Biopython code that builds the backbone (N, CA, C, O; Angstrom):
import numpy as np
from Bio.PDB.StructureBuilder import StructureBuilder

atoms = [
    (1, "MET", "N", (119.217, -0.771, -56.304)),
    (1, "MET", "CA", (118.999, -0.857, -58.125)),
    (1, "MET", "C", (118.668, -2.846, -58.583)),
    (1, "MET", "O", (119.389, -3.842, -58.631)),
    (2, "GLU", "N", (117.308, -2.587, -58.810)),
    (2, "GLU", "CA", (117.122, -3.881, -59.076)),
    (2, "GLU", "C", (117.847, -4.662, -60.665)),
    (2, "GLU", "O", (118.001, -3.888, -61.610)),
    (3, "ARG", "N", (118.242, -6.127, -60.857)),
    (3, "ARG", "CA", (118.692, -6.017, -62.324)),
    (3, "ARG", "C", (118.636, -7.296, -62.808)),
    (3, "ARG", "O", (117.877, -7.975, -62.116)),
    (4, "PHE", "N", (119.032, -7.782, -63.534)),
    (4, "PHE", "CA", (119.040, -9.197, -63.936)),
    (4, "PHE", "C", (120.115, -9.594, -64.724)),
    (4, "PHE", "O", (120.548, -8.973, -65.694)),
    (5, "TYR", "N", (120.547, -10.682, -64.266)),
    (5, "TYR", "CA", (122.038, -11.127, -64.841)),
    (5, "TYR", "C", (122.047, -12.311, -65.763)),
    (5, "TYR", "O", (121.704, -13.322, -65.151)),
    (6, "ILE", "N", (122.302, -12.514, -66.931)),
    (6, "ILE", "CA", (121.890, -12.911, -67.150)),
    (6, "ILE", "C", (123.745, -14.372, -67.582)),
    (6, "ILE", "O", (124.804, -14.028, -68.106)),
    (7, "PHE", "N", (123.411, -15.638, -67.145)),
    (7, "PHE", "CA", (124.395, -16.275, -67.236)),
    (7, "PHE", "C", (124.043, -17.500, -68.660)),
    (7, "PHE", "O", (122.953, -17.859, -69.106)),
    (8, "LYS", "N", (125.682, -17.962, -69.145)),
    (8, "LYS", "CA", (125.609, -18.965, -70.082)),
    (8, "LYS", "C", (126.321, -19.760, -69.595)),
    (8, "LYS", "O", (127.207, -19.251, -68.908)),
    (9, "ASP", "N", (126.326, -21.124, -69.665)),
    (9, "ASP", "CA", (127.148, -21.843, -69.376)),
    (9, "ASP", "C", (127.300, -21.601, -67.729)),
    (9, "ASP", "O", (128.118, -22.340, -67.181)),
    (10, "GLY", "N", (126.751, -20.850, -67.071)),
    (10, "GLY", "CA", (126.988, -20.539, -65.677)),
    (10, "GLY", "C", (128.297, -19.790, -65.146)),
    (10, "GLY", "O", (128.841, -19.755, -64.042)),
    (11, "MET", "N", (128.704, -18.942, -66.939)),
    (11, "MET", "CA", (129.117, -17.547, -66.650)),
    (11, "MET", "C", (128.115, -16.897, -67.239)),
    (11, "MET", "O", (127.300, -17.118, -68.135)),
    (12, "GLN", "N", (128.544, -15.529, -66.070)),
    (12, "GLN", "CA", (127.783, -14.602, -66.013)),
    (12, "GLN", "C", (128.138, -13.885, -67.547)),
    (12, "GLN", "O", (129.271, -13.525, -67.867)),
    (13, "GLN", "N", (127.209, -13.791, -68.209)),
    (13, "GLN", "CA", (127.248, -12.778, -69.845)),
    (13, "GLN", "C", (126.951, -11.503, -70.401)),
    (13, "GLN", "O", (126.858, -11.119, -71.567)),
    (14, "GLY", "N", (126.779, -10.746, -68.939)),
    (14, "GLY", "CA", (125.522, -9.816, -68.267)),
    (14, "GLY", "C", (124.437, -9.115, -67.749)),
    (14, "GLY", "O", (123.637, -9.888, -67.224)),
    (15, "SER", "N", (124.155, -8.123, -67.705)),
    (15, "SER", "CA", (123.147, -7.756, -66.585)),
    (15, "SER", "C", (122.268, -6.906, -67.990)),
    (15, "SER", "O", (122.857, -6.420, -68.956)),
    (16, "THR", "N", (120.641, -6.892, -67.770)),
    (16, "THR", "CA", (120.048, -5.726, -67.427)),
    (16, "THR", "C", (119.047, -5.282, -66.471)),
    (16, "THR", "O", (118.806, -5.544, -65.293)),
    (17, "ALA", "N", (118.380, -4.284, -67.637)),
    (17, "ALA", "CA", (117.372, -3.701, -65.914)),
    (17, "ALA", "C", (115.812, -4.219, -65.925)),
    (17, "ALA", "O", (114.839, -4.128, -65.176)),
    (18, "THR", "N", (116.176, -4.925, -67.430)),
    (18, "THR", "CA", (114.368, -5.576, -67.416)),
    (18, "THR", "C", (114.346, -6.964, -67.384)),
    (18, "THR", "O", (115.471, -7.459, -67.458)),
    (19, "ARG", "N", (113.749, -7.473, -67.327)),
    (19, "ARG", "CA", (113.461, -8.736, -67.762)),
    (19, "ARG", "C", (113.132, -9.095, -68.929)),
    (19, "ARG", "O", (113.469, -10.237, -69.241)),
    (20, "GLU", "N", (112.377, -8.264, -69.955)),
    (20, "GLU", "CA", (112.427, -8.253, -70.545)),
    (20, "GLU", "C", (113.478, -8.199, -71.941)),
    (20, "GLU", "O", (113.246, -8.630, -73.070)),
    (21, "SER", "N", (114.712, -7.505, -71.417)),
    (21, "SER", "CA", (115.338, -6.844, -72.501)),
    (21, "SER", "C", (116.344, -7.947, -72.115)),
    (21, "SER", "O", (117.242, -8.020, -72.954)),
    (22, "ALA", "N", (116.489, -8.960, -70.950)),
    (22, "ALA", "CA", (117.154, -10.118, -70.819)),
    (22, "ALA", "C", (117.119, -10.935, -71.478)),
    (22, "ALA", "O", (118.032, -11.362, -72.185)),
    (23, "LEU", "N", (115.891, -11.374, -71.363)),
    (23, "LEU", "CA", (115.646, -12.456, -72.912)),
    (23, "LEU", "C", (115.427, -11.784, -74.047)),
    (23, "LEU", "O", (114.393, -12.032, -74.666)),
    (24, "ASP", "N", (116.365, -10.787, -74.553)),
    (24, "ASP", "CA", (115.778, -10.299, -75.611)),
    (24, "ASP", "C", (117.702, -10.653, -75.865)),
    (24, "ASP", "O", (118.013, -11.016, -77.000)),
    (25, "LEU", "N", (118.648, -10.547, -74.988)),
    (25, "LEU", "CA", (119.552, -10.504, -75.492)),
    (25, "LEU", "C", (120.037, -12.932, -74.618)),
    (25, "LEU", "O", (121.143, -13.404, -74.354)),
    (26, "ILE", "N", (119.426, -13.235, -74.571)),
    (26, "ILE", "CA", (119.154, -14.658, -74.665)),
    (26, "ILE", "C", (119.215, -15.099, -75.641)),
    (26, "ILE", "O", (119.843, -16.136, -75.851)),
    (27, "ARG", "N", (118.731, -14.602, -76.326)),
    (27, "ARG", "CA", (117.725, -15.154, -77.475)),
    (27, "ARG", "C", (118.895, -14.918, -78.845)),
    (27, "ARG", "O", (119.266, -15.747, -79.676)),
    (28, "GLN", "N", (119.328, -13.285, -78.671)),
    (28, "GLN", "CA", (120.225, -13.170, -79.534)),
    (28, "GLN", "C", (121.646, -13.693, -79.085)),
    (28, "GLN", "O", (122.404, -13.304, -79.974)),
    (29, "TYR", "N", (122.225, -14.239, -78.339)),
    (29, "TYR", "CA", (123.329, -15.860, -78.115)),
    (29, "TYR", "C", (122.870, -16.417, -78.682)),
    (29, "TYR", "O", (123.443, -16.769, -79.713)),
    (30, "GLN", "N", (121.250, -16.977, -78.350)),
    (30, "GLN", "CA", (121.066, -18.607, -78.752)),
    (30, "GLN", "C", (121.101, -18.878, -80.921)),
    (30, "GLN", "O", (121.267, -19.946, -81.511)),
    (31, "LYS", "N", (120.840, -17.237, -81.647)),
    (31, "LYS", "CA", (120.957, -17.126, -82.167)),
    (31, "LYS", "C", (121.956, -17.760, -83.392)),
    (31, "LYS", "O", (121.707, -18.213, -84.509)),
    (32, "LEU", "N", (123.396, -17.535, -82.504)),
    (32, "LEU", "CA", (124.080, -17.939, -83.075)),
    (32, "LEU", "C", (124.901, -18.804, -82.728)),
    (32, "LEU", "O", (126.097, -18.847, -83.017)),
    (33, "GLU", "N", (124.083, -19.781, -81.876)),
    (33, "GLU", "CA", (124.085, -21.033, -81.599)),
    (33, "GLU", "C", (124.617, -21.625, -83.130)),
    (33, "GLU", "O", (124.221, -21.022, -84.128)),
    (34, "THR", "N", (125.448, -22.718, -83.279)),
    (34, "THR", "CA", (125.533, -22.968, -84.813)),
    (34, "THR", "C", (124.971, -24.426, -84.506)),
    (34, "THR", "O", (124.131, -24.882, -85.282)),
    (35, "HIS", "N", (125.356, -25.118, -83.506)),
    (35, "HIS", "CA", (125.144, -26.716, -84.052)),
    (35, "HIS", "C", (124.057, -27.164, -82.653)),
    (35, "HIS", "O", (124.214, -26.980, -81.446)),
    (36, "PRO", "N", (123.100, -27.718, -83.312)),
    (36, "PRO", "CA", (121.498, -28.403, -82.373)),
    (36, "PRO", "C", (122.423, -29.179, -80.520)),
    (36, "PRO", "O", (122.190, -29.147, -79.312)),
    (37, "PHE", "N", (123.439, -29.743, -81.441)),
    (37, "PHE", "CA", (124.201, -30.651, -80.184)),
    (37, "PHE", "C", (125.288, -30.185, -79.317)),
    (37, "PHE", "O", (125.913, -30.891, -78.525)),
    (38, "LEU", "N", (125.507, -28.574, -79.602)),
    (38, "LEU", "CA", (126.392, -27.800, -78.554)),
    (38, "LEU", "C", (125.893, -26.476, -78.141)),
    (38, "LEU", "O", (126.587, -25.463, -78.056)),
    (39, "ARG", "N", (124.490, -26.576, -77.861)),
    (39, "ARG", "CA", (123.527, -25.266, -77.927)),
    (39, "ARG", "C", (124.236, -25.095, -76.497)),
    (39, "ARG", "O", (124.997, -25.928, -76.004)),
    (40, "ALA", "N", (123.871, -23.909, -75.930)),
    (40, "ALA", "CA", (124.245, -23.229, -74.074)),
    (40, "ALA", "C", (123.222, -23.609, -72.991)),
    (40, "ALA", "O", (122.298, -24.406, -73.153)),
    (41, "GLU", "N", (123.454, -23.063, -72.080)),
    (41, "GLU", "CA", (122.167, -23.349, -71.310)),
    (41, "GLU", "C", (122.355, -22.058, -71.152)),
    (41, "GLU", "O", (123.488, -21.607, -70.988)),
    (42, "PHE", "N", (120.415, -20.683, -71.202)),
    (42, "PHE", "CA", (121.041, -19.680, -69.990)),
    (42, "PHE", "C", (119.941, -20.151, -69.058)),
    (42, "PHE", "O", (119.211, -21.138, -68.965)),
    (43, "SER", "N", (120.167, -18.866, -68.324)),
    (43, "SER", "CA", (119.839, -18.281, -67.174)),
    (43, "SER", "C", (119.599, -16.794, -66.533)),
    (43, "SER", "O", (120.441, -15.896, -66.518)),
    (44, "ILE", "N", (118.065, -16.715, -65.927)),
    (44, "ILE", "CA", (118.554, -15.160, -65.466)),
    (44, "ILE", "C", (118.396, -15.343, -63.647)),
    (44, "ILE", "O", (117.839, -16.189, -62.948)),
    (45, "ILE", "N", (118.923, -14.509, -63.444)),
    (45, "ILE", "CA", (119.017, -13.999, -62.045)),
    (45, "ILE", "C", (118.485, -13.233, -61.680)),
    (45, "ILE", "O", (119.144, -12.291, -62.122)),
    (46, "LYS", "N", (117.363, -12.629, -60.915)),
    (46, "LYS", "CA", (116.957, -11.052, -60.348)),
    (46, "LYS", "C", (117.734, -10.994, -59.283)),
    (46, "LYS", "O", (117.806, -12.005, -58.585)),
    (47, "GLY", "N", (118.486, -9.812, -58.917)),
    (47, "GLY", "CA", (119.412, -9.249, -57.849)),
    (47, "GLY", "C", (119.257, -7.503, -57.500)),
    (47, "GLY", "O", (118.987, -6.493, -58.150)),
    (48, "GLU", "N", (119.613, -7.851, -56.018)),
    (48, "GLU", "CA", (120.139, -6.019, -55.749)),
    (48, "GLU", "C", (121.558, -6.127, -55.852)),
    (48, "GLU", "O", (122.484, -6.850, -55.484)),
    (49, "GLU", "N", (121.212, -4.573, -56.847)),
    (49, "GLU", "CA", (122.634, -3.951, -57.298)),
    (49, "GLU", "C", (122.953, -3.206, -56.209)),
    (49, "GLU", "O", (122.054, -2.535, -55.704)),
    (50, "GLU", "N", (124.263, -3.177, -55.645)),
    (50, "GLU", "CA", (124.372, -2.305, -54.553)),
    (50, "GLU", "C", (125.978, -1.975, -54.566)),
    (50, "GLU", "O", (126.836, -2.858, -54.577)),
    (51, "PHE", "N", (126.213, -0.765, -54.564)),
    (51, "PHE", "CA", (127.743, -0.049, -54.833)),
    (51, "PHE", "C", (128.785, 0.066, -53.285)),
    (51, "PHE", "O", (128.444, 0.929, -52.475)),
    (52, "ILE", "N", (129.413, -0.385, -53.113)),
    (52, "ILE", "CA", (130.017, -0.034, -51.922)),
    (52, "ILE", "C", (130.893, 0.562, -52.282)),
    (52, "ILE", "O", (131.599, 0.400, -53.277)),
    (53, "PRO", "N", (130.924, 1.368, -51.433)),
    (53, "PRO", "CA", (131.984, 3.194, -51.889)),
    (53, "PRO", "C", (133.556, 2.811, -51.169)),
    (53, "PRO", "O", (133.513, 1.894, -50.349)),
    (54, "TYR", "N", (134.501, 3.250, -51.341)),
    (54, "TYR", "CA", (135.897, 2.683, -50.464)),
    (54, "TYR", "C", (136.264, 3.649, -49.285)),
    (54, "TYR", "O", (136.875, 4.713, -49.382)),
    (55, "PRO", "N", (135.588, 2.848, -47.745)),
    (55, "PRO", "CA", (136.531, 3.630, -46.703)),
    (55, "PRO", "C", (137.145, 5.324, -46.970)),
    (55, "PRO", "O", (137.847, 5.743, -47.891)),
    (56, "SER", "N", (136.628, 5.980, -45.897)),
    (56, "SER", "CA", (138.031, 7.454, -46.847)),
    (56, "SER", "C", (138.725, 7.435, -45.985)),
    (56, "SER", "O", (138.593, 7.222, -44.780)),
    (57, "PRO", "N", (139.998, 7.814, -47.004)),
    (57, "PRO", "CA", (141.355, 7.995, -45.987)),
    (57, "PRO", "C", (141.756, 8.113, -44.906)),
    (57, "PRO", "O", (142.893, 8.517, -45.149)),
    (58, "GLN", "N", (141.680, 8.064, -43.825)),
    (58, "GLN", "CA", (142.381, 8.568, -42.756)),
    (58, "GLN", "C", (143.487, 8.583, -42.054)),
    (58, "GLN", "O", (144.005, 7.468, -41.976)),
    (59, "LYS", "N", (144.172, 9.618, -41.388)),
    (59, "LYS", "CA", (145.310, 9.858, -41.622)),
    (59, "LYS", "C", (145.835, 9.074, -40.060)),
    (59, "LYS", "O", (145.182, 8.982, -39.020)),
    (60, "PRO", "N", (147.075, 8.636, -40.317)),
    (60, "PRO", "CA", (147.531, 7.475, -39.098)),
    (60, "PRO", "C", (147.150, 7.971, -37.967)),
    (60, "PRO", "O", (146.797, 9.149, -38.026)),
    (61, "PRO", "N", (147.084, 7.252, -36.521)),
    (61, "PRO", "CA", (147.778, 8.392, -35.242)),
    (61, "PRO", "C", (149.468, 8.899, -34.824)),
    (61, "PRO", "O", (150.449, 8.158, -34.759)),
    (62, "LYS", "N", (149.424, 10.097, -34.627)),
    (62, "LYS", "CA", (150.603, 10.828, -34.730)),
    (62, "LYS", "C", (151.546, 10.213, -33.489)),
    (62, "LYS", "O", (151.009, 10.161, -32.383)),
    (63, "ARG", "N", (152.695, 9.825, -33.600)),
    (63, "ARG", "CA", (153.658, 8.957, -32.759)),
    (63, "ARG", "C", (154.736, 10.425, -32.772)),
    (63, "ARG", "O", (155.252, 11.213, -33.565)),
    (64, "LYS", "N", (154.599, 10.013, -30.706)),
    (64, "LYS", "CA", (155.034, 11.094, -29.970)),
    (64, "LYS", "C", (156.942, 10.688, -30.524)),
    (64, "LYS", "O", (157.445, 9.565, -30.553)),
    (65, "SER", "N", (157.586, 11.945, -30.873)),
    (65, "SER", "CA", (158.923, 12.526, -31.263)),
    (65, "SER", "C", (159.484, 11.210, -30.120)),
    (65, "SER", "O", (158.614, 10.885, -29.312)),
    (66, "GLY", "N", (160.905, 10.413, -29.991)),
    (66, "GLY", "CA", (161.788, 9.507, -29.283)),
    (66, "GLY", "C", (161.272, 8.553, -29.464)),
    (66, "GLY", "O", (160.362, 8.380, -30.274)),
    (67, "MET", "N", (161.954, 7.411, -28.443)),
    (67, "MET", "CA", (161.232, 6.218, -28.043)),
    (67, "MET", "C", (161.678, 6.244, -26.508)),
    (67, "MET", "O", (162.546, 6.622, -25.721)),
    (68, "GLU", "N", (159.780, 5.193, -26.723)),
    (68, "GLU", "CA", (159.865, 4.781, -25.402)),
    (68, "GLU", "C", (160.551, 3.948, -24.707)),
    (68, "GLU", "O", (160.876, 2.881, -25.228)),
    (69, "ARG", "N", (161.004, 4.315, -23.081)),
    (69, "ARG", "CA", (161.856, 2.892, -22.663)),
    (69, "ARG", "C", (160.510, 2.598, -21.731)),
    (69, "ARG", "O", (160.441, 1.574, -21.051)),
]
sb = StructureBuilder()
sb.init_structure("model")
sb.init_model(0)
sb.init_chain("A")
sb.init_seg("    ")
for serial, (resi, resn, name, xyz) in enumerate(atoms, 1):
    if name == "N":
        sb.init_residue(resn, " ", resi, " ")
    sb.init_atom(name, np.array(xyz, "f"), 0.0, 1.0, " ", f" {name:<3s}", serial, name[0])
structure = sb.get_structure()
């Protein structure tokens, strides 16, 4: 699944499915800026999201009863 990741000053703020919605989210963050000297830098990274499942639990091999010599 293709995603667009939004970063503010190098920290991830969120991700969206389309570039347009990523730009909308950045514009919302920019409206919250209070001082012109403290403006943050925003960037977008386009990437592929992939979910990695946990391996299925396997039973440990059976041990022979008794000790080996």
